[in-house]
C-alpha positions in Angstrom: 0.1 -0.2 0.0 1.3 3.3 -1.1 0.6 6.4 1.7 0.4 9.8 -1.6 1.7 12.9 0.2 2.2 16.6 -1.6 5.7 15.4 -0.2 6.4 12.6 0.3 5.8 9.1 -0.7 5.3 5.7 1.7 6.0 1.6 1.4 4.5 -0.2 3.1 4.9 -4.4 3.2 7.4 -6.6 1.3 7.5 -4.0 -1.4 9.6 -2.1 1.7 11.4 -4.0 2.4 15.4 -4.7 1.2 16.9 -7.3 -1.7 18.8 -8.4 1.2 16.0 -9.4 3.5 13.6 -10.5 0.6 16.4 -13.2 -0.7 17.3 -11.9 -3.7 20.7 -11.5 -5.4 22.1 -7.8 -6.5 25.7 -6.8 -7.4 27.5 -7.8 -4.5 25.4 -11.1 -3.5 27.8 -13.4 -5.8 28.4 -17.2 -4.0 28.8 -20.4 -4.3 26.3 -23.6 -4.1 26.8 -26.7 -1.8 26.9 -28.5 -4.9 29.9 -25.9 -5.6 31.1 -26.0 -3.2 31.6 -30.2 -2.7 32.8 -29.9 -6.8 35.7 -27.6 -5.9 37.0 -29.8 -3.0 36.9 -33.1 -5.2 38.8 -31.4 -7.9 41.4 -29.9 -5.6 41.4 -33.5 -4.0 42.4 -35.1 -7.1 45.1 -32.6 -8.1 46.3 -33.5 -4.9 46.6 -36.7 -5.2 47.9 -36.7 -8.1 50.8 -33.6 -7.4 52.1 -36.1 -4.8 51.6 -39.5 -6.6 54.2 -37.9 -8.9 56.6 -36.4 -5.8 56.4 -40.1 -4.5 57.5 -41.5 -7.8 60.3 -38.9 -8.7 61.6 -39.4 -5.0 61.7 -43.2 -5.5 63.0 -43.2 -8.9 65.7 -40.8 -7.3 66.8 -43.5 -4.2 67.2 -46.0 -7.5 69.1 -44.1 -9.0 71.8 -43.3 -6.2 71.7 -46.7 -4.7 72.4 -47.7 -8.4 74.9 -45.0 -8.8 76.5 -46.5 -5.6 76.4 -49.8 -6.5 78.5 -49.2 -9.9 80.9 -47.1 -8.4 81.4 -49.7 -5.9 82.2 -52.6 -8.6 84.1 -50.3 -10.6 86.9 -49.6 -7.5 86.4 -53.3 -6.4 87.6 -54.4 -9.8 89.9 -52.0 -9.3 92.0 -53.2 -6.9 91.6 -56.8 -8.4 93.0 -55.7 -11.6 96.2 -54.0 -9.4 96.8 -57.7 -7.5 96.7 -59.4 -10.6 98.7 -57.4 -12.7 101.5 -57.5 -9.4 101.0 -61.2 -9.7 105.0 -62.8 -7.7 106.5 -65.9 -9.3 107.9 -65.7 -6.1 107.8 -69.3 -4.7 105.8 -69.5 -1.4 104.5 -72.1 0.8 101.8 -72.7 3.4 101.2 -74.4 6.5 101.3 -77.8 5.1 104.1 -77.1 3.2 102.2 -76.8 0.0 103.7 -74.4 -3.1 101.0 -71.3 -3.5 100.3 -71.2 -7.0 98.1 -69.6 -9.4 94.8 -71.5 -9.3 91.4 -70.8 -9.8 88.2 -72.3 -11.0 84.4 -70.7 -12.1 83.3 -69.3 -8.3 87.2 -68.5 -6.7 90.6 -67.8 -7.5 94.1 -67.8 -5.4 97.4 -67.1 -5.8 100.0 -63.8 -3.6 100.3 -60.8 -5.1 102.7 -57.8 -3.9 100.0 -55.0 -4.1 98.1 -56.2 -0.5 94.4 -54.5 0.1 94.1 -54.6 3.5 94.9 -51.4 5.1 97.9 -51.1 7.1 99.5 -54.3 5.6 104.2 -54.0 6.4 104.8 -57.5 4.3 105.6 -56.8 0.2 104.3 -60.4 -0.4 100.1 -61.4 0.3 98.4 -64.2 -0.1 95.1 -63.8 -2.0 92.1 -65.3 -2.3 88.6 -64.7 -3.8 85.4 -66.6 -3.6 81.6 -66.5 -5.3 79.8 -67.3 -2.3 75.5 -67.3 -2.0 73.7 -64.7 -1.1 71.8 -66.3 2.4 68.0 -66.5 2.2 67.8 -65.0 -1.3 68.6 -65.4 -5.1 72.1 -64.0 -5.7 75.7 -64.5 -4.9 78.4 -62.5 -3.3 81.9 -61.5 -4.6 84.2 -62.4 -1.1 87.9 -61.8 -0.4 90.8 -62.9 1.8 93.9 -61.8 2.5 97.1 -63.3 4.7 100.9 -61.3 4.7 103.9 -63.9 3.5 105.7 -63.0 6.4 108.9 -64.3 5.9 109.4 -63.4 2.5 113.3 -64.9 2.2 111.1 -68.5 3.1 107.9 -67.6 1.2 105.9 -69.1 4.3 102.5 -68.0 4.8 100.8 -66.9 8.3 98.9 -69.4 9.6 97.9 -72.3 8.1 95.3 -74.4 6.7 92.5 -73.0 4.3 90.8 -69.5 5.4 87.7 -70.3 7.5 84.5 -68.5 5.9 84.3 -65.7 8.7 88.0 -64.5 7.9 86.7 -63.8 4.4 85.1 -59.8 3.7 82.8 -59.6 1.5 83.2 -56.6 -1.1 80.1 -57.1 -4.0 77.0 -58.4 -3.4 73.2 -58.8 -5.2 74.8 -60.0 -8.1 72.9 -62.6 -10.3 76.1 -64.4 -10.9 79.7 -63.6 -10.6 82.2 -66.1 -12.2 86.3 -66.5 -13.1 88.1 -67.2 -16.4 91.2 -68.3 -17.8 92.7 -67.2 -21.1 95.3 -70.4 -22.2 97.4 -70.3 -24.6 96.5 -73.7 -26.8 99.4 -76.4 -27.8 98.8 -76.8 -31.4 99.2 -73.1 -32.3 95.4 -71.8 -32.6 94.9 -68.6 -30.7 93.9 -68.8 -27.2 90.4 -69.1 -25.5 88.7 -68.8 -22.5 88.6 -71.7 -19.7 86.5 -71.7 -16.1 89.6 -73.3 -14.2 93.0 -72.9 -13.8 95.2 -75.7 -12.0 99.5 -74.9 -12.0 99.3 -79.1 -11.6 97.8 -79.0 -15.7 98.6 -75.6 -17.0 101.8 -74.5 -17.0 102.8 -70.7 -15.9 100.2 -68.4 -15.4 97.1 -67.7 -17.5 97.7 -65.3 -20.1 94.2 -63.1 -18.5 91.8 -63.5 -15.9 88.3 -62.1 -16.6 86.1 -61.3 -13.7 82.1 -60.8 -15.3 79.4 -59.9 -13.4 75.7 -59.9 -13.7 73.2 -58.3 -11.8 69.7 -59.1 -13.5 67.9 -59.6 -16.8 67.9 -55.7 -17.5 71.2 -54.8 -17.5 73.5 -56.5 -19.2 76.9 -58.2 -17.6 80.5 -56.4 -17.0 83.1 -58.2 -17.2 86.6 -56.7 -16.5 90.1 -58.7 -17.5 93.0 -58.2 -16.5 96.1 -59.3 -16.4 98.4 -61.9 -14.6 101.6 -60.0 -14.2 104.9 -62.0 -12.6 
């Protein structure tokens, strides 16, 4: 109802109330409905899950790359040391505690010789008896390379420190987690044919020393084998 007079106009009822009180919308009344709010939260949740999932995958890939790099570096260091020892193989006669002559001897899973290059820190002797042995991993499939070193305490007489074969607890682990590790020996053939790789070297049968020793490491089926060839010097 309107009351009109000569000076003022009055309104009563719903028409007199502001638009905000009547539930209407004006230029400043924009907002989200419940459906829009739930939809926004759902989209944000999906985005967060995707971002954190990608971040987790990236972190795992980075950690795996670091482990692989460390493993490769360790393998290179170990194989370089083995090459140095083999290149410094000594031709001096050395006798063990049972008065048996120690010569370079090996098969596909072990290798022993006398070298002028010790690997054990603090070794004060010029000659050392070295034995490498491949052992199975405990509880899992795989192989590991272990190492034992013993001083030749009397070089002029060629006598080893201690006697008997080294015990398993006297070996130090060098490389682990390999699918396979093996030694091979390059032998000259008596008929003048090209030398070939064999899986054993027995000084009772083979004369002198092999022309070279090959160490092959195979980590898994996805990566190719790593082979290092070392000359057996004297």
